[in-house]
C-alpha positions in Angstrom: 0.0 0.0 0.0 1.5 3.4 -0.9 2.8 5.3 2.1 1.2 8.4 0.9 -2.1 7.1 1.5 -1.6 7.1 5.2 -0.8 10.7 5.3 -4.1 11.6 3.6 -6.2 10.5 6.5 -6.1 14.1 7.9 -6.0 16.8 5.3 -5.5 16.4 1.6 -1.7 16.6 0.6 -0.8 19.8 -1.1 -0.5 19.2 -4.9 0.1 21.6 -7.9 -3.1 22.0 -9.7 -2.1 24.1 -12.7 -4.6 24.5 -15.4 -7.6 23.5 -13.1 -10.8 25.3 -13.9 -12.0 28.0 -11.3 -15.4 26.5 -10.8 -14.4 23.0 -9.2 -16.4 22.6 -6.0 -14.9 20.4 -3.3 -16.8 18.4 -1.0 -16.9 20.7 1.9 -18.0 23.5 -0.1 -20.9 21.7 -1.7 -22.1 19.6 1.3 -21.7 22.0 4.2 -22.3 25.4 2.5 -19.7 26.8 4.8 -17.2 28.2 1.9 -16.8 31.8 1.6 -19.6 33.4 -0.8 -18.1 34.3 -4.0 -19.4 36.9 -6.2 -20.9 35.6 -9.5 -19.4 36.4 -12.9 -21.2 37.5 -15.7 -21.6 35.2 -18.9 -20.8 35.9 -22.5 -23.9 35.2 -24.2 -27.6 34.0 -24.1 -29.1 30.4 -24.2 -30.7 29.3 -27.4 -33.9 28.6 -25.3 -35.0 29.2 -21.7 -38.1 29.2 -19.5 -39.3 30.9 -16.5 -40.9 27.6 -14.9 -40.7 24.0 -15.3 -44.1 23.4 -16.5 -43.5 25.9 -19.6 -40.0 24.2 -20.2 -41.8 20.6 -20.2 -44.6 21.5 -22.3 -42.1 22.8 -24.9 -39.0 20.8 -25.2 -39.8 17.2 -26.4 -36.6 16.0 -25.1 -37.2 17.2 -21.4 -40.7 16.5 -20.0 -39.7 15.6 -16.6 -41.8 17.7 -14.1 -40.0 16.4 -11.0 -36.9 14.2 -11.8 -33.6 15.4 -13.1 -33.4 12.7 -15.8 -35.8 12.5 -18.8 -35.8 9.2 -20.7 -37.8 7.4 -23.3 -37.4 3.8 -24.2 -34.8 3.7 -21.4 -32.6 6.2 -23.2 -31.7 9.5 -21.5 -32.4 12.6 -23.7 -32.4 15.4 -21.1 -30.7 16.1 -17.8 -31.6 18.8 -15.3 -28.8 20.7 -13.1 -30.7 22.2 -10.1 -29.2 24.2 -7.2 -27.5 21.6 -5.3 -26.2 18.4 -7.1 -23.9 17.1 -4.5 -20.4 17.0 -3.3 -17.8 17.8 -6.0 -20.3 19.1 -8.6 -18.1 20.6 -11.2 -18.9 22.8 -14.3 -16.6 24.6 -16.8 -17.1 25.8 -20.3 -17.1 22.2 -21.7 -17.5 19.8 -19.0 -20.2 19.0 -16.4 -19.8 16.5 -13.5 -22.6 15.9 -11.2 -24.6 13.2 -9.3 -27.1 11.2 -10.8 -30.6 12.1 -9.6 -32.9 9.9 -7.3 -32.5 7.9 -4.1 -31.9 11.2 -2.2 -33.6 13.5 0.3 -33.5 17.2 0.6 -32.7 19.0 3.8 -35.0 21.7 3.0 -32.2 24.2 2.0 -31.7 22.6 -1.4 -29.0 20.4 -0.4 -29.5 16.7 -0.8 -28.3 13.5 1.2 -28.0 10.2 -0.3 -30.3 7.8 1.2 -30.4 4.6 -0.8 -27.6 2.6 -2.8 -27.4 3.2 -6.5 -25.9 0.8 -8.9 -25.9 -0.1 -12.7 -29.2 -1.2 -12.4 -30.7 2.0 -11.1 -33.1 3.3 -13.8 -31.5 6.7 -14.2 -27.9 5.2 -14.5 -29.1 2.6 -17.2 -30.6 5.3 -19.2 -27.4 7.6 -19.0 -25.4 4.5 -19.9 -27.8 3.7 -22.7 -27.2 7.1 -24.1 -23.4 6.7 -23.8 -23.4 3.3 -25.6 -26.0 4.0 -28.4 -24.5 7.5 -29.2 -27.4 9.7 -28.2 -26.6 13.2 -27.3 -28.2 14.5 -24.0 -29.5 18.1 -23.6 -28.6 19.8 -20.3 -30.8 22.4 -18.5 -29.4 24.4 -15.7 -31.3 26.5 -13.1 -30.5 29.9 -12.0 -29.7 28.8 -8.5 -27.1 26.2 -9.5 -24.2 27.0 -7.3 -21.2 25.2 -8.8 -21.3 27.2 -12.2 -20.6 30.4 -10.3 -22.0 32.5 -12.9 -24.9 35.1 -13.2 -27.2 32.9 -15.3 -29.7 35.0 -17.3 -33.1 33.2 -16.6 -34.6 30.9 -14.1 -34.0 27.9 -16.5 -31.5 27.8 -19.2 -30.7 25.3 -21.9 -26.9 24.7 -22.2 -27.0 22.7 -25.1 -26.2 19.2 -26.3 -23.6 17.0 -24.4 -22.3 13.4 -24.7 -22.0 11.1 -21.5 -18.2 10.3 -21.3 -18.0 8.7 -17.9 -20.2 7.1 -15.2 -18.8 6.0 -11.9 -19.6 5.6 -8.2 -18.6 7.0 -5.0 -19.6 6.2 -1.2 -21.8 9.2 -0.3 -23.4 9.2 3.2 -22.4 5.5 3.5 -24.3 4.8 0.4 -23.2 4.1 -3.2 -24.0 7.1 -5.2 -23.5 7.4 -9.1 -21.8 10.3 -10.8 -21.8 11.3 -14.5 -19.5 13.3 -16.6 -20.8 15.1 -19.6 -18.6 16.7 -22.4 -20.1 19.4 -24.7 -20.9 17.9 -28.0 -19.4 20.7 -30.3 -16.1 21.8 -28.7 -15.5 24.5 -31.1 -18.7 26.5 -30.6 -18.2 29.0 -27.8 -20.3 28.2 -24.7 -22.8 31.2 -23.7 -22.3 30.4 -20.0 -18.5 31.0 -20.4 -17.0 34.0 -18.6 -17.7 37.4 -20.2 -14.7 38.4 -22.2 -13.3 34.8 -22.4 -11.7 33.8 -25.6 -13.2 31.5 -28.2 -12.2 27.8 -27.8 -9.3 26.7 -30.1 -10.2 24.4 -33.0 -9.9 20.7 -32.6 -6.9 20.6 -34.8 -5.0 22.8 -32.5 -5.9 20.8 -29.3 -3.8 17.9 -27.6 -6.7 15.8 -26.7 -5.7 13.5 -23.9 -8.0 10.6 -22.2 -7.7 10.2 -18.6 -5.5 7.3 -17.1 -7.2 4.2 -16.2 -6.3 0.8 -14.4 -7.7 -2.6 -14.0 -8.7 -3.6 -10.6 -6.8 -6.8 -9.7 -9.8 -7.9 -7.4 -12.9 -7.5 -10.0 -10.8 -7.2 -13.2 -12.6 -4.4 -14.4 -11.3 -0.9 -15.4 -11.8 2.4 -13.6 -10.5 5.8 -14.5 -8.0 7.8 -12.5 -10.7 10.3 -11.3 -9.1 11.8 -8.0 -5.9 13.5 -7.4 -5.6 11.5 -4.2 -4.9 8.4 -6.4 -6.5 5.5 -8.3 -9.1 3.4 -6.9 -11.8 0.9 -7.9 -15.1 2.5 -8.7 -17.3 -0.5 -9.4 -20.1 -0.5 -7.0 -20.7 -4.2 -6.7 -17.1 -5.0 -6.5 -15.6 -6.2 -3.2 -12.7 -3.9 -4.0 -15.1 -0.7 -4.3 -13.3 2.4 -3.4 -10.1 0.3 -2.2 -6.5 1.2 -3.1 -5.4 4.1 -1.2 -5.3 3.7 2.7 -3.9 1.0 4.8 -7.2 -0.1 5.8 -8.3 -0.5 2.2 -10.7 2.4 2.3 -10.7 5.8 0.4 -10.3 9.2 2.1 -13.5 11.0 2.8 -12.4 14.5 1.2 -11.7 14.0 -2.4 -10.8 16.2 -5.2 -10.7 15.7 -8.9 -7.5 14.8 -10.6 -6.1 17.7 -12.9 -5.6 15.4 -15.9 -9.1 14.0 -15.5 -10.7 17.6 -15.6 -8.6 18.5 -18.6 -9.0 15.5 -20.6 -11.3 15.4 -23.6 -12.9 12.7 -25.8 -12.3 13.3 -29.6 -15.1 14.3 -31.6 -17.5 11.5 -32.6 -19.8 12.2 -35.6 -21.9 9.2 -34.6 -23.0 10.8 -31.5 -26.3 12.8 -32.3 -29.4 14.1 -30.6 -32.6 12.6 -31.6 -34.6 15.8 -31.2 -34.0 19.5 -32.1 -32.6 21.5 -29.3 -35.2 24.3 -30.2 -38.4 22.8 -31.4 -40.0 24.5 -34.3 -43.8 23.9 -33.6 -44.7 27.2 -35.2 -43.3 26.1 -38.5 -45.3 22.9 -38.3 -48.4 24.8 -37.7 -47.8 27.0 -40.9 -47.5 23.6 -42.8 -50.8 22.3 -41.2 -53.0 25.3 -40.7 -56.1 23.2 -39.9 -54.2 21.2 -37.1 -54.9 23.6 -34.3 -56.7 21.2 -32.2 -54.2 18.2 -32.9 -51.9 17.0 -30.0 -48.6 18.6 -31.3 -50.4 22.0 -31.5 -51.3 21.8 -27.8 -47.7 21.9 -26.9 -45.6 25.0 -26.0 -43.5 27.0 -28.5 -40.3 28.9 -28.4 -40.9 32.6 -28.8 -39.2 33.7 -32.1 -38.1 37.2 -30.3 -36.9 36.2 -26.9 -36.5 32.6 -27.1 -38.5 31.8 -24.0 -40.5 28.5 -23.6 -44.3 29.3 -23.8 -46.8 26.9 -22.7 -50.1 27.0 -24.6 -52.3 28.3 -21.8 -54.8 30.2 -24.2 -57.4 28.3 -26.2 -56.7 30.1 -29.4 -52.8 30.4 -29.0 -49.7 31.7 -27.1 -48.7 34.9 -25.4 -45.1 35.4 -24.4 -46.1 37.7 -21.6 -49.0 36.3 -20.0 -51.0 38.8 -17.8 -53.1 35.9 -16.4 -50.1 33.9 -15.1 -50.1 34.6 -11.2 -46.5 33.1 -11.1 -45.0 35.4 -13.9 -41.5 36.5 -13.0 -41.0 40.3 -13.3 -37.8 41.1 -15.1 -36.0 44.3 -15.4 -36.5 44.6 -19.1 -39.8 45.3 -20.6 -41.7 42.1 -21.2 -41.8 40.7 -24.7 -45.3 41.2 -26.3 -45.0 38.5 -29.0 -48.3 36.4 -29.3 -49.6 33.8 -31.7 -53.3 33.8 -32.2 -54.7 30.9 -34.1 -57.2 30.9 -36.9 -59.6 28.4 -35.2 -62.2 27.1 -37.7 -65.3 25.5 -36.8 -64.9 21.6 -36.8 -67.9 19.5 -37.9 -69.2 17.0 -35.5 -68.4 14.0 -37.8 -64.8 15.1 -37.7 -64.4 14.4 -34.1 -66.2 11.3 -33.5 -65.1 7.8 -34.0 -68.5 6.1 -34.6 -71.8 7.9 -34.1 -74.0 4.9 -33.4 -71.9 1.9 -31.7 -71.2 2.2 -28.0 -67.8 0.6 -27.1 -68.7 -0.4 -23.6 -71.7 -2.8 -23.2 -71.2 -3.7 -19.4 -70.0 -0.6 -17.4 -69.7 -2.3 -14.2 -66.7 -4.5 -13.6 -67.8 -8.1 -13.5 -66.3 -8.6 -9.9 -68.6 -6.0 -8.5 -71.9 -6.4 -10.4 -73.5 -8.3 -7.5 -72.5 -5.3 -5.2 -73.8 -2.5 -7.4 -77.5 -2.1 -8.0 -78.3 -1.1 -11.7 -81.4 0.3 -12.9 -82.4 1.2 -16.6 -85.1 3.5 -17.8 -85.7 4.8 -21.3 -87.5 7.7 -22.9 -87.8 9.2 -26.4 -84.8 11.5 -25.5 -82.7 9.4 -23.1 -81.5 5.8 -22.1 -81.1 6.3 -18.4 -78.6 4.0 -16.5 -78.5 4.3 -12.7 -75.7 2.8 -10.7 -76.2 2.6 -6.9 -73.5 2.0 -4.6 -75.2 1.2 -1.3 -75.6 4.1 1.0 -72.7 5.9 -0.7 -74.5 7.4 -3.5 -75.4 6.9 -7.2 -74.0 7.6 -10.6 -76.7 8.3 -13.3 -75.8 8.1 -17.0 -78.3 9.9 -19.4 -77.3 8.4 -22.7 -78.8 10.7 -25.4 -81.0 9.2 -28.2 -80.2 10.2 -31.6 -83.6 12.0 -32.0 -82.8 14.9 -29.7 -79.0 15.5 -31.0 -80.0 17.7 -33.8 -83.0 19.8 -32.4 -82.7 23.5 -32.2 -80.4 24.4 -29.5 -79.8 20.7 -29.0 -76.2 19.0 -28.6 -75.3 19.3 -32.3 -76.1 23.1 -32.3 -74.5 23.7 -28.9 -71.1 22.1 -29.9 -70.9 24.2 -33.1 -71.8 27.4 -31.1 -69.3 26.9 -28.3 -66.4 26.6 -30.8 -67.5 30.1 -32.1 -68.3 31.7 -28.4 -65.6 33.6 -26.5 -65.5 31.6 -23.4 -62.2 32.5 -22.1 -60.8 29.2 -22.0 -57.4 28.9 -20.1 -55.0 26.4 -18.8 -54.2 26.9 -15.1 -51.3 25.8 -12.9 -52.0 23.1 -10.4 -50.1 21.5 -7.5 -49.9 17.6 -8.1 -49.9 14.9 -5.7 -46.0 14.6 -6.0 -45.7 18.3 -5.0 -44.8 19.7 -8.4 -46.5 22.5 -10.5 -48.1 21.5 -13.8 -50.6 23.0 -16.0 -54.1 21.4 -16.3 -54.7 18.9 -19.1 -57.7 20.9 -20.2 -58.8 24.6 -20.9 -61.2 25.9 -18.3 -63.5 28.8 -17.8 -65.8 29.1 -14.6 -69.2 31.0 -14.7 -71.4 31.7 -11.6 -70.3 31.1 -8.0 -66.4 31.1 -7.5 -65.3 27.3 -7.6 -62.0 26.6 -5.8 -60.8 22.9 -5.3 -57.6 21.6 -7.0 -57.1 25.0 -8.7 -58.5 28.5 -8.3 -60.3 29.4 -11.5 -61.3 33.1 -12.2 -65.0 33.2 -12.3 -67.5 35.4 -14.2 -71.0 35.8 -13.3 -73.8 34.3 -15.2 -75.0 37.7 -16.3 -71.5 37.9 -18.2 -71.9 34.3 -19.6 -72.4 33.4 -23.3 -75.8 32.2 -24.2 -74.3 28.7 -24.8 -73.2 28.5 -21.3 -76.9 29.1 -20.0 -78.4 26.6 -22.4 -75.8 23.9 -21.2 -76.7 25.0 -17.5 -80.3 24.6 -18.0 -79.9 21.0 -19.5 -77.8 20.1 -16.2 -80.4 21.7 -13.9 -83.0 19.4 -15.5 -80.6 16.3 -14.9 -79.9 17.3 -11.5 -83.6 17.7 -10.7 -84.2 14.1 -12.2 -81.7 12.6 -9.9 -81.7 14.7 -6.6 -85.5 16.2 -6.7 -86.6 19.5 -7.5 -86.4 20.4 -3.9 -82.6 20.0 -3.8 -80.5 23.0 -4.4 -80.0 23.6 -7.9 -76.7 24.4 -9.7 -75.3 27.9 -9.3 -71.8 27.4 -10.9 -70.6 25.9 -14.3 -67.1 24.9 -15.1 -66.6 24.8 -18.9 -63.8 22.6 -20.1 -62.2 22.5 -23.6 -60.2 19.2 -24.7 -58.0 19.0 -27.6 -56.7 15.9 -29.0 -55.5 13.2 -26.5 -56.1 15.6 -23.6 -57.5 13.9 -20.2 -58.5 14.6 -16.9 -56.7 12.1 -14.3 -58.4 10.7 -11.3 -59.9 13.4 -9.0 -62.8 14.0 -6.9 -65.1 16.9 -6.3 -65.3 16.6 -2.7 -64.9 20.3 -1.5 -66.7 21.2 1.7 -68.2 24.1 0.0 -70.1 22.1 -2.5 -73.5 20.5 -2.6 -74.0 16.7 -3.1 -74.8 16.7 -6.6 -72.6 17.2 -9.6 -73.7 17.1 -13.2 -71.7 17.1 -16.6 -72.7 17.4 -20.2 -70.4 16.0 -22.9 -70.3 17.4 -26.5 -68.2 16.6 -29.4 -65.6 13.8 -29.3 -66.4 10.3 -27.4 -64.8 10.0 -23.9 -64.3 7.3 -21.3 -65.1 8.0 -17.8 -63.9 5.7 -14.9 -64.7 5.5 -11.3 -62.6 3.7 -8.7 -62.1 3.8 -4.9 -59.7 6.1 -3.5 -56.2 4.6 -2.7 -56.3 4.6 1.0 -59.7 3.0 1.1 -58.7 0.5 -1.8 -55.9 -0.6 0.5 -57.4 0.2 4.0 -54.3 2.2 4.8 -52.0 4.8 3.3 -49.1 3.6 1.3 -46.9 4.0 4.4 -49.2 1.6 6.2 -51.1 4.0 8.4 -54.5 2.6 8.9 -57.4 4.7 7.7 -59.5 6.1 10.5 -62.6 5.7 8.5 -62.6 1.9 8.1 -65.1 1.9 5.1 -65.4 -1.5 3.5 -66.8 -0.6 0.0 -67.1 -2.0 -3.4 -63.7 -1.8 -5.2 -61.5 -2.5 -2.2 -58.9 -5.2 -2.1 -59.9 -8.2 0.0 -63.5 -7.1 0.1 -65.0 -10.3 1.5 -62.4 -10.8 4.2 -62.5 -7.3 5.2 -66.3 -7.4 5.3 -66.5 -10.4 7.5 -63.7 -9.0 9.9 -65.7 -5.8 10.4 -68.9 -7.8 11.1 -67.0 -9.6 13.7 -65.7 -6.4 15.2 -69.1 -4.9 15.2 -70.4 -8.0 16.9 -67.8 -7.8 19.5 -66.2 -11.0 18.5 -62.9 -9.1 17.9 -61.2 -6.5 20.3 -60.0 -3.3 18.8 -56.4 -4.5 18.9 -57.1 -7.8 17.2 -59.2 -6.0 14.5 -56.3 -3.4 13.9 -53.8 -6.3 13.4 -56.0 -8.0 11.0 -56.5 -4.9 9.0 -52.8 -4.0 8.9 -52.0 -7.6 7.9 -54.4 -7.2 4.9 -53.2 -3.7 4.1 -49.5 -4.9 3.9 -50.5 -8.0 1.7 -51.7 -5.5 -1.1 -49.5 -6.0 -4.1 -51.4 -4.0 -6.8 -50.0 -0.4 -7.3 -53.6 0.9 -7.6 -57.1 -0.1 -7.7 -59.2 -1.0 -10.8 -61.9 0.7 -12.2 -65.3 -0.1 -10.7 -67.5 1.5 -13.4 -66.5 2.6 -16.8 -68.9 4.8 -18.8 -68.8 5.4 -22.5 -69.6 9.0 -22.9 -70.9 10.1 -26.2 -72.0 13.5 -27.7 -75.1 14.7 -25.9 -74.7 12.4 -22.8 -75.1 13.8 -19.3 -73.8 12.1 -16.1 -75.0 13.0 -12.7 -73.0 12.0 -9.5 -75.2 12.3 -6.3 -74.2 11.7 -2.7 -71.5 13.6 -0.7 -70.0 10.1 0.3 -69.5 9.3 -3.2 -66.9 12.2 -3.5 -65.5 11.3 -0.3 -64.7 7.5 -1.0 -64.7 7.4 -4.8 -62.6 9.2 -7.6 -63.2 9.6 -11.3 -61.2 10.3 -14.6 -62.3 11.3 -18.1 -60.3 10.6 -21.2 -61.2 12.2 -24.5 -60.8 10.2 -27.6 -61.1 12.6 -30.5 -59.8 15.9 -31.8 -62.2 18.3 -29.8 -64.5 17.8 -27.0 -66.2 20.3 -24.5 -67.5 19.2 -21.0 -69.9 21.7 -19.2 -70.2 20.6 -15.4 -72.4 22.2 -12.9 -72.5 22.3 -8.9 -74.1 23.9 -6.2 -71.7 26.1 -4.4 -73.1 26.9 -0.6 -73.5 30.6 -0.7 -72.4 30.7 2.9 -68.9 29.6 1.8 -68.6 32.5 -0.7 -67.7 36.0 0.0 -71.0 38.2 -0.1 -69.9 40.2 -2.9 -69.5 37.0 -5.2 -72.8 35.4 -4.5 -74.7 37.6 -7.1 -72.5 35.8 -9.6 -74.6 32.5 -9.2 -78.0 34.2 -10.0 -79.4 33.4 -13.3 -82.9 33.8 -14.8 -83.1 31.9 -18.1 -85.4 33.1 -20.7 -88.4 30.9 -21.3 -86.8 29.4 -24.7 -83.7 28.5 -22.7 -85.5 26.2 -20.1 -84.9 22.7 -20.9 -87.8 20.1 -20.5 -85.9 16.8 -21.3 -86.7 16.5 -24.8 
């Protein structure tokens, strides 16, 4: 064992570091944050594309659509990588090289710094995707946040695209007692000046004038695998599954805890390789595609974000009719010193005929809406009139779901569904996509465009509301149909709807599982579907499906309902408890045993409805929203959904209550025909 290894147990030995880039971060600087604060240096240029927030970034860049994680991959190949504020110890960034930890398996301390919590290996999903990019020659786009510390530069925007890089090295360290992966990226085009370089810096020399050197490597005598000489303290085995992992320096066969990168490792460069290419354009040109297909405004690609041709910012499509670079409705807009960019793109939105958005006007794809496992537990009733075939699904004392399936005879009546679908396309509804907080704690845009009328409605998101006196006539026509359906299910003595949420869905837009269980709402919610077909699914909420949270905390409300796992056994146990045959502790032990035995990731759909143009669905019963959730997936190019609720006036500010008042004209009142 080399003698110098023993000397390194205290401080790192002094060693000449000529040529080392100034932005190297040592372990103590990154992990503890105790290093002296340095003044950030100005950069020499501007990124080719940037964003103010992550939703706009992910909506715009096809090569990075990860709203939460740092690695974006498709088909197990990494295409995009995000550099946040704190990557980890020894993060390093210069004009051509980026070294950082591989994301995942970490926890934040609340101040941005992260701690390795679980071991990573070559089988870790993010590591596999980076390795696949390296081996298959796929370039990776890098994005850096304004708060990134290792770069030590005044970055111009909140989120900045650096450019295309190649993965040149992946290895492992012992971090917090855990095996953590690190990756080294090299800029793909070494001759192109880096916009994040120091202001006033010289252009990089041509490849022909460079002495490209590869880092030293050595084969471990124990595992017979090669590892690079990464650290100036000396060579060590960097294979995580090897018994020799991190051995080779100290007398006890371990590595020193305070490591710094070897000068030759930092200055080494891989020679250019024309086979390494990106699979996407760094800056997508959605606007050019729209010019080629002017009638494609409702298609999936047209719902994505665009890059502003003037300031190069990512702009999510928040507006029904296009994009605005400076969005006055965005509550999270960042105030910049310069005057905001006024570029906007307003689409020519032609009226789409009904036949162009429907798959089949006559055949319903779902013949048995209730899952076969639960048909004996859900009471079904059928009733038909000339206008509707009415199907009712009763879930015990919880509530009921009523599907009004529109017959063809009412679709083309004056002010009927056909007419309403055409008029809604022409009306100025003010449809807009809002930001919401997801269950994972991230911000995303809604998967539909929304506009609210009547009483203010606030649940998953806060939607600006206009009074019914400001609503287009089409909204009132839809509202009165929904009022009729509500009366049929809840009775005319029940509180009628005083709010309507209009949603617009473009191609392949969907609303994931959610509920409408806000305390300020009445027990009845009704929705009218117009345009493309859709599938509406109902399932038990996760904690009731399992009987506990995912961390195995038993739910206080021990509801045993159709759709839950181990239904029959849980039902029998609850009967025994109610009969006094089991003590509280015995009952809890049985419940916990069953909850831990659940292997399914999520519950299956209990009821699946095939929504067609003109159909209405009424959900009645407050417990229905407490225990169950529903989703809606649109199938065609264009669909509108009008959903009405009763918002309790006492839960709304007095000045807003008048918004929910409406007096339909006699020709607007719907009688069910």
